[in-house]
C-alpha positions in Angstrom: -25.9 7.8 12.5 -24.5 7.3 16.0 -22.3 9.7 17.7 -18.7 8.5 18.3 -17.1 8.7 21.7 -13.6 10.2 22.0 -12.2 6.7 22.5 -13.8 5.3 19.4 -12.5 8.3 17.3 -9.0 7.6 18.5 -9.2 4.0 17.6 -10.5 4.7 14.2 -7.8 7.3 13.6 -5.1 4.9 14.8 -6.5 2.2 12.5 -6.7 4.5 9.5 -3.1 5.8 9.9 -1.8 2.2 10.1 -3.9 1.1 7.1 -2.7 3.8 4.6 1.0 3.1 4.6 0.5 -0.6 4.0 -1.5 0.2 0.9 1.2 2.5 -0.3 4.0 0.0 0.2 2.0 -2.6 -1.8 1.6 -0.1 -4.6 5.4 0.7 -4.5 6.3 -3.0 -4.5 4.0 -3.6 -7.5 5.6 -0.7 -9.4 9.1 -1.9 -8.6 8.2 -5.4 -9.8 6.8 -4.1 -13.0 9.9 -2.0 -13.6 12.2 -4.9 -13.0 10.2 -7.3 -15.3 10.2 -4.6 -18.0 14.0 -4.2 -17.7 14.4 -8.0 -18.0 12.3 -8.2 -21.1 14.1 -5.3 -22.7 17.4 -7.1 -22.1 16.1 -10.2 -23.9 16.1 -12.4 -20.8 12.7 -14.0 -20.8 13.4 -17.0 -18.5 
């Protein structure tokens, strides 16, 4: 495997740190959506 230069390592680190929160926010939005739909179904409002 090739050796990474310092500049390449910084770019990879920057990309990885930006990528992780986006994945987390999607997961949080999905959970909130599921909680909201569950609440609606429990209330009897299916439309």
